[in-house]
C-alpha distance (Angstrom), angle and dihedral (degrees) to the residues before:
residue distance angle dihedral
M1 . . .
K2 3.76 . .
Q3 3.84 114.5 .
D4 3.78 122.3 -137.2
P5 3.79 115.2 -98.9
Q6 3.87 113.0 -91.5
K7 3.79 131.9 -149.0
I8 3.76 119.6 -145.9
N9 3.83 112.8 -163.1
L10 3.81 125.0 -150.3
S11 3.77 119.3 -175.4
L12 3.80 124.2 -157.2
V13 3.77 110.1 -146.1
S14 3.88 132.7 169.0
H15 3.67 144.9 132.0
T16 3.84 111.5 -62.8
N17 3.77 117.1 -76.0
V18 3.83 97.9 11.7
G19 3.84 95.5 121.0
K20 3.86 110.3 -88.3
T21 3.87 93.6 141.2
T22 3.76 91.7 44.1
L23 3.82 92.2 52.2
A24 3.84 89.5 45.0
R25 3.82 90.0 55.4
T26 3.76 91.1 48.7
L27 3.80 94.0 49.5
L28 3.80 95.2 41.9
G29 3.80 94.2 44.4
R30 3.77 93.3 -135.4
D31 3.80 140.2 80.3
I32 3.79 114.7 -89.2
G33 3.88 135.1 159.9
E34 3.77 123.3 -2.3
I35 3.86 127.5 -65.5
E36 3.81 116.8 -152.4
D37 3.76 133.8 149.7
R38 3.81 93.4 -113.9
S39 3.86 137.3 82.7
H40 3.81 130.0 -88.2
I41 3.84 97.8 16.8
T42 3.90 88.1 147.2
S43 3.83 106.6 59.5
E44 3.74 101.1 178.9
P45 3.86 137.3 10.9
E46 3.83 114.6 -75.3
A47 3.77 122.3 -163.8
Y48 3.83 124.5 -142.0
V49 3.75 129.9 -179.5
L50 3.78 105.8 -119.9
L51 3.79 97.0 177.1
R52 3.76 136.0 0.9
T53 3.82 125.3 -172.0
P54 3.81 127.2 -147.0
D55 3.78 89.5 -103.6
D56 3.88 89.6 54.1
N57 3.76 101.0 -106.1
E58 3.80 108.2 149.5
L59 3.71 137.9 -155.3
I60 3.79 107.6 -153.2
L61 3.80 122.9 -160.6
W62 3.83 116.6 -157.6
D63 3.79 119.5 -156.6
T64 3.76 107.5 -156.2
P65 3.84 136.8 -169.5
G66 3.79 113.1 -88.1
F67 3.76 120.7 -108.2
G68 3.88 108.4 -101.6
D69 3.72 114.3 176.2
S70 3.83 95.8 18.5
Y71 3.81 95.8 -180.0
R72 3.77 95.1 54.4
L73 3.80 91.8 40.9
A74 3.89 90.6 53.8
K75 3.77 91.5 49.4
R76 3.79 91.1 49.9
L77 3.76 91.9 51.5
E78 3.73 94.5 44.9
S79 3.86 93.5 53.6
R80 3.75 99.8 42.5
D81 3.79 92.9 108.5
N82 3.74 87.0 67.3
P83 3.88 109.9 88.1
I84 3.80 93.1 -140.4
S85 3.73 92.8 47.5
W86 3.79 89.1 46.0
A87 3.86 89.2 54.2
V88 3.80 92.3 50.3
S89 3.85 90.8 47.8
E90 3.87 95.6 47.3
I91 3.86 102.9 31.1
W92 3.79 111.6 20.4
D93 3.90 95.1 39.0
R94 3.81 93.0 46.5
F95 3.83 90.7 67.4
A96 3.80 107.0 17.3
E97 3.81 100.6 34.6
R98 3.79 103.1 29.6
T99 3.84 96.9 163.2
L100 3.91 91.1 48.4
W101 3.77 90.2 47.6
L102 3.82 91.7 50.2
N103 3.80 90.1 50.8
Q104 3.79 91.4 53.1
Q105 3.81 91.8 49.1
A106 3.84 90.3 51.1
I107 3.80 92.2 48.4
K108 3.83 91.2 49.7
H109 3.85 87.5 50.0
V110 3.84 90.3 52.1
K111 3.76 92.2 48.2
E112 3.83 92.2 50.9
Q113 3.85 97.7 38.2
S114 3.79 112.2 30.6
D115 3.79 129.5 91.7
V116 3.78 95.2 -177.9
I117 3.84 130.2 13.9
L118 3.81 121.4 -143.9
Y119 3.80 106.1 -155.9
L120 3.90 115.0 -164.4
V121 3.75 119.7 -152.9
N122 3.87 129.4 -173.5
A123 3.73 101.7 -110.6
S124 3.84 92.3 -173.2
E125 3.84 86.5 83.0
P126 3.84 124.9 61.2
P127 3.80 110.7 -102.8
D128 3.73 95.3 -119.7
T129 3.84 92.5 54.9
V130 3.86 95.0 53.2
T131 3.79 97.3 96.6
Y132 3.73 97.7 -173.0
V133 3.82 96.7 58.9
P134 3.85 97.9 81.7
A135 3.83 90.3 54.4
E136 3.70 92.6 46.8
M137 3.81 90.2 49.6
K138 3.86 86.5 60.0
I139 3.84 89.5 52.0
L140 3.80 90.7 51.0
A141 3.81 90.9 46.7
W142 3.89 87.6 53.1
I143 3.84 89.1 52.2
D144 3.80 87.0 49.5
K145 3.89 98.5 -160.8
P146 3.87 126.0 127.1
V147 3.75 111.7 -80.8
I148 3.89 129.2 -152.5
V149 3.79 111.4 -165.7
L150 3.86 112.7 -143.0
L151 3.77 117.8 -160.2
N152 3.78 108.1 -137.8
Q153 3.84 133.7 -179.9
M154 3.85 91.7 31.5
G155 3.81 93.1 159.9
E156 3.84 124.6 -131.7
V157 3.72 119.0 1.1
R158 3.81 108.6 -91.4
P159 3.81 135.9 -172.1
P160 3.83 113.8 -71.5
E161 3.82 93.1 -111.5
E162 3.86 91.7 57.3
E163 3.76 93.4 46.7
A164 3.79 90.1 47.7
K165 3.76 91.1 55.8
E166 3.80 91.8 53.1
L167 3.79 90.3 45.8
N168 3.79 93.0 54.2
T169 3.88 90.5 50.7
W170 3.78 89.4 55.7
K171 3.80 92.4 43.8
D172 3.80 91.3 53.4
F173 3.81 89.7 50.0
M174 3.76 100.0 43.6
L175 3.81 104.6 36.4
K176 3.83 93.5 51.0
G177 3.71 113.5 93.6
N178 3.84 95.0 -9.7
P179 3.80 108.8 99.4
V180 3.81 93.5 178.1
V181 3.87 89.5 63.9
K182 3.80 107.8 89.4
S183 3.75 102.3 172.0
V184 3.86 144.4 -4.4
I185 3.80 120.1 -143.9
P186 3.83 137.0 165.6
L187 3.77 114.6 -109.8
D188 3.74 109.1 152.9
A189 3.79 112.8 -164.3
F190 3.82 90.8 -145.8
A191 3.82 102.9 41.4
R192 3.70 110.1 16.9
C193 3.81 120.0 134.8
W194 3.81 118.1 -133.0
A195 3.79 89.9 -124.7
Q196 3.83 89.2 65.5
E197 3.81 87.7 66.1
Y198 3.78 88.3 74.8
Q199 3.72 88.9 73.2
L200 3.83 91.6 46.5
W201 3.87 91.1 57.3
E202 3.80 90.7 46.4
E203 3.76 91.8 54.7
I204 3.78 93.3 45.1
D205 3.77 88.8 51.5
K206 3.78 91.5 55.7
C207 3.80 89.8 54.1
L208 3.81 98.8 54.3
D209 3.78 129.2 91.7
D210 3.82 118.2 -107.5
S211 3.81 90.1 -108.6
Q212 3.91 90.3 61.0
K213 3.84 96.5 46.3
P214 3.82 98.4 84.8
A215 3.84 91.7 52.6
F216 3.83 90.3 44.7
D217 3.82 91.0 48.6
S218 3.81 87.5 56.6
L219 3.77 90.6 47.8
K220 3.79 93.5 50.5
S221 3.83 89.5 51.2
T222 3.80 90.1 52.5
W223 3.82 91.4 50.2
F224 3.81 90.3 46.7
R225 3.86 92.9 52.3
Q226 3.82 90.4 47.2
K227 3.81 93.5 50.7
Q228 3.80 93.4 43.9
A229 3.72 91.2 52.8
I230 3.79 90.9 52.5
Y231 3.82 90.7 46.0
S232 3.79 93.2 48.8
S233 3.78 90.9 49.4
S234 3.79 89.3 50.7
I235 3.73 93.0 51.4
E236 3.83 89.8 48.7
A237 3.77 91.9 51.2
M238 3.88 90.2 51.1
A239 3.74 92.5 48.3
D240 3.78 92.4 48.0
Y241 3.85 88.1 54.8
L242 3.77 95.6 49.2
T243 3.84 92.1 44.4
K244 3.80 88.6 60.0
I245 3.82 94.4 43.8
V246 3.85 97.9 50.6
N247 3.71 93.8 52.4
D248 3.82 97.4 39.8
K249 3.75 118.6 115.6
E250 3.87 138.7 165.5
I251 3.75 123.1 -142.0
I252 3.82 113.6 -131.2
V253 3.87 105.3 -132.6
N254 3.72 141.3 168.7
Q255 3.78 97.2 31.8
N256 3.76 113.0 171.1
M257 3.84 117.9 -141.7
I258 3.78 94.8 -92.3
D259 3.86 92.2 52.4
R260 3.89 89.7 45.8
L261 3.77 90.7 52.1
K262 3.83 91.0 48.5
T263 3.73 89.9 48.6
V264 3.78 91.5 53.5
G265 3.77 91.5 46.2
R266 3.78 92.8 51.7
T267 3.84 93.4 45.3
L268 3.85 91.7 50.5
G269 3.75 91.8 44.7
F270 3.86 98.4 -111.8
I271 3.82 95.8 112.0
S272 3.85 125.8 46.0
N273 3.80 101.0 174.7
D274 3.78 117.5 113.5
L275 3.75 113.8 -97.7
K276 3.72 123.6 -115.3
G277 3.82 130.6 -167.6
A278 3.82 118.9 34.0
Q279 3.73 99.5 9.0
K280 3.84 91.1 49.6
D281 3.79 89.6 50.2
A282 3.82 89.5 50.2
Q283 3.81 90.6 52.6
V284 3.70 92.1 50.7
A285 3.78 92.8 49.0
L286 3.74 91.3 50.6
S287 3.87 92.5 48.0
V288 3.75 93.7 48.7
R289 3.82 91.8 51.6
A290 3.81 89.6 49.5
A291 3.76 91.3 49.7
D292 3.79 91.5 49.9
E293 3.81 92.5 49.6
L294 3.81 90.8 48.6
C295 3.81 90.8 52.4
N296 3.80 88.8 48.2
L297 3.76 90.0 50.2
A298 3.83 91.4 51.0
S299 3.76 91.4 49.6
R300 3.78 92.5 48.9
L301 3.84 92.7 49.4
V302 3.79 90.1 48.9
I303 3.82 91.1 55.0
I304 3.82 95.5 41.5
N305 3.82 90.8 52.7
G306 3.79 93.5 50.3
L307 3.81 99.0 -107.9
K308 3.79 133.3 125.1
G309 3.73 129.4 -127.2
K310 3.81 142.2 73.8
A311 3.70 131.9 -108.6
T312 3.84 121.0 -130.7
Q313 3.76 133.1 -162.2
K314 3.81 93.1 -106.7
E315 3.86 109.9 136.7
I316 3.81 90.6 -7.0
L317 3.80 98.1 101.5
K318 3.84 88.5 52.5
R319 3.72 88.7 69.0
L320 3.76 96.0 52.6
R321 3.78 106.2 59.4
E322 3.78 102.4 94.6
D323 3.77 143.1 53.1
W324 3.75 99.2 52.7
N325 3.81 119.6 177.6
T326 3.83 107.5 -152.9
Q327 3.83 120.8 -167.4
Q328 3.81 103.8 -167.5
L329 3.73 124.1 -166.5
V330 3.73 104.5 -148.4
D331 3.77 110.6 -131.0
P332 3.91 106.9 -129.1
T333 3.82 90.2 -148.7
A334 3.72 93.9 50.6
A335 3.82 90.5 41.4
S336 3.78 89.2 52.7
I337 3.79 92.3 54.6
F338 3.82 91.0 43.4
G339 3.79 89.5 50.6
A340 3.76 89.2 50.4
I341 3.81 89.9 53.7
A342 3.77 94.1 45.0
G343 3.78 93.9 46.7
G344 3.84 97.3 36.3
A345 3.80 130.3 96.0
I346 3.81 95.7 -109.4
T347 3.74 102.9 65.9
G348 3.82 92.4 168.8
L349 3.81 87.4 80.8
A350 3.77 89.3 77.8
A351 3.73 89.2 62.9
D352 3.82 88.7 49.9
I353 3.83 89.7 57.7
V354 3.88 90.6 49.2
S355 3.77 91.4 51.7
G356 3.79 94.4 45.4
G357 3.75 100.8 -98.7
L358 3.83 131.0 113.6
T359 3.84 120.5 -170.4
L360 3.74 111.3 166.0
G361 3.79 114.4 176.5
A362 3.84 123.0 -156.1
G363 3.81 90.6 -117.0
T364 3.81 90.7 53.3
I365 3.83 93.6 50.6
G366 3.75 90.9 47.7
G367 3.78 91.3 49.5
A368 3.72 95.8 49.8
I369 3.82 105.9 52.5
A370 3.79 91.8 118.0
G371 3.71 93.5 52.8
A372 3.86 90.7 48.8
L373 3.77 93.1 54.7
G374 3.83 89.2 48.8
G375 3.79 89.5 51.4
A376 3.81 93.2 50.9
G377 3.83 91.1 49.3
M378 3.85 91.5 50.6
A379 3.75 91.9 52.0
K380 3.76 92.9 51.3
A381 3.77 92.7 51.5
Y382 3.84 92.2 45.9
N383 3.77 92.3 53.8
I384 3.84 94.3 48.8
Q385 3.84 90.3 46.4
K386 3.79 94.2 51.1
G387 3.81 96.1 37.9
A388 3.78 88.6 -135.3
K389 3.79 120.1 164.8
E390 3.75 98.7 177.2
N391 3.81 140.9 4.0
Q392 3.85 107.1 -85.2
I393 3.73 142.3 161.5
A394 3.89 125.5 -147.5
W395 3.76 139.2 164.9
S396 3.79 117.2 -78.9
P397 3.80 124.1 -127.1
K398 3.78 89.9 -106.2
A399 3.83 89.8 53.1
M400 3.81 91.7 49.0
E401 3.86 89.4 52.4
G402 3.82 86.1 56.0
F403 3.82 90.5 49.8
V404 3.82 92.1 52.4
I405 3.86 89.3 50.3
E406 3.82 92.1 48.2
T407 3.83 91.2 47.9
E408 3.89 91.6 52.0
L409 3.76 92.2 46.5
L410 3.75 91.0 48.4
Y411 3.85 91.0 52.4
L412 3.78 90.3 49.9
A413 3.74 91.8 51.5
V414 3.83 91.5 53.1
A415 3.84 92.9 43.0
H416 3.84 90.2 54.8
F417 3.78 97.2 46.1
G418 3.80 110.8 107.2
R419 3.74 111.7 -143.1
G420 3.74 91.6 -133.4
R421 3.81 89.2 70.7
G422 3.88 88.7 73.1
Q423 3.79 125.4 -135.4
W424 3.83 112.0 23.8
E425 3.73 116.4 -114.1
Q426 3.77 130.0 175.6
S427 3.80 120.7 -112.2
E428 3.74 135.4 179.1
S429 3.77 112.8 -73.8
P430 3.82 118.7 -119.2
K431 3.76 112.5 -95.4
F432 3.87 93.3 -120.5
W433 3.82 89.3 55.0
Q434 3.80 89.3 53.8
S435 3.80 94.5 49.5
L436 3.81 93.2 44.3
V437 3.85 93.8 49.1
E438 3.76 92.6 45.3
K439 3.80 91.3 52.2
L440 3.96 91.4 48.6
V441 3.73 93.4 46.6
Q442 3.79 92.8 51.9
E443 3.75 90.2 47.4
Q444 3.83 88.9 52.8
N445 3.84 87.1 60.1
F446 3.82 100.7 -158.7
N447 3.79 113.4 -158.7
F448 3.80 96.1 -134.3
S449 3.82 93.0 172.7
D450 3.75 92.5 60.0
L451 3.78 92.1 42.5
A452 3.83 89.7 54.9
Q453 3.84 94.1 53.7
E454 3.80 115.7 112.1
S455 3.82 89.8 -128.7
T456 3.86 90.2 64.4
T457 3.75 110.2 89.4
A458 3.89 124.1 -134.6
D459 3.81 90.3 -114.8
E460 3.83 90.2 52.6
R461 3.75 91.2 50.2
K462 3.84 91.8 47.6
A463 3.71 91.9 50.4
V464 3.75 94.1 51.6
F465 3.83 92.0 48.9
S466 3.83 93.4 44.8
K467 3.68 92.8 54.1
G468 3.79 94.5 43.2
L469 3.81 94.3 47.9
D470 3.82 90.7 46.6
T471 3.79 91.7 52.5
I472 3.78 92.7 46.4
T473 3.81 95.4 47.4
R474 3.83 93.6 48.5
K475 3.75 90.1 51.3
V476 3.83 90.6 49.5
F477 3.82 91.7 53.5
K478 3.78 90.4 45.7
Q479 3.75 92.3 53.9
L480 3.78 98.0 39.5
Y481 3.81 99.5 40.6
N482 3.89 106.5 10.0
V483 3.88 84.5 -119.5
T484 3.78 125.3 143.3
I485 3.78 108.0 -154.3
């Protein structure tokens, strides 16, 4: 027999200007309310549908006015049973203490409507220095509904052991002597990761009556499917990007004779100077394309994850300057000339080539025929061995490993960006993210050389990257948040 749809109500409450509306935007994935750096922006409770199931069960999130003068508010609520105090609260405060009256109305609404209260605290301050919390605990005790304390404004993302230490301090403070408080968890409105919401739903589930659990199970399943769809789309976008990069190459064209001779010398080990000209141009072209694709990936991830903003090439090109993998086709003509120089009597001509000059006298050419023939033969053998059809430059396996690391760090940055912060912008990743991701990427042991082979199809490359990125990301969430997604 089909049950009637149920509504489960969550109320966000806190001291004024702690970040309720910012967290509401992050949880809802859309812009609601107003966010300003001043008190009492929200003047009355506002309801938003956080989740809705196909059978019309709903999880409602209420954004409420912040507590202002918590001590006076607590006293008003404690004495409401007294007729005189009731008159002061309902009549006098309505006209003379408007903000206090609105607070009382909001608290009454929370008491009547809510199933679970989400109480935000400013975790940037030590708990024993936050003077308004004891008074607000009295307010929450008067409401008499299960409370989950959310630690907000925790600052920069830190290693799990450091955050655990701060969490335990708040647990000791909040759970002692406050029976309405059922749990304390971190959920920063500005830097929470969606994977942390798993714990929030688990804690809410513990607070509900048995009669509400079937509906909430359905709501959790809906949330899980939504987040998995977003996660899968993110992994696909990342795999698409790496599939393009690993097979990208740039043909080295329009080399003049000097550049061709330098190329031969570098390929055969006679010249160690960095090349200019055509090869440098090819490197720049490959780098710019990689930077463009990385910007496109960032923009795509921002959209997929419900944020706003646009990535730019700022700082990206700086990361793409090293680890080239050059596959040079040795020009037989240039190799013949180089062989003549290397095998001829006037060895100083090799230095002329390196410095940009080329002065071949008739006597030198005539005296180096044997060396020229040797050079041409060497070029032919080199080309067959390498299987090269043209001069080209591509990313090396080491560079590709760096791209995978950058891709994973970019995703983590997007996944931790609270919508309430406004337009997404890329910032430097925490060092412990970097070291963790580097370790996991190395353990994944991608075979980039095989992936770059022409015989490997784009679908095969994408499948390898999708599986690898999924494995890495799940391990990251497990180690950072002890969450299995």
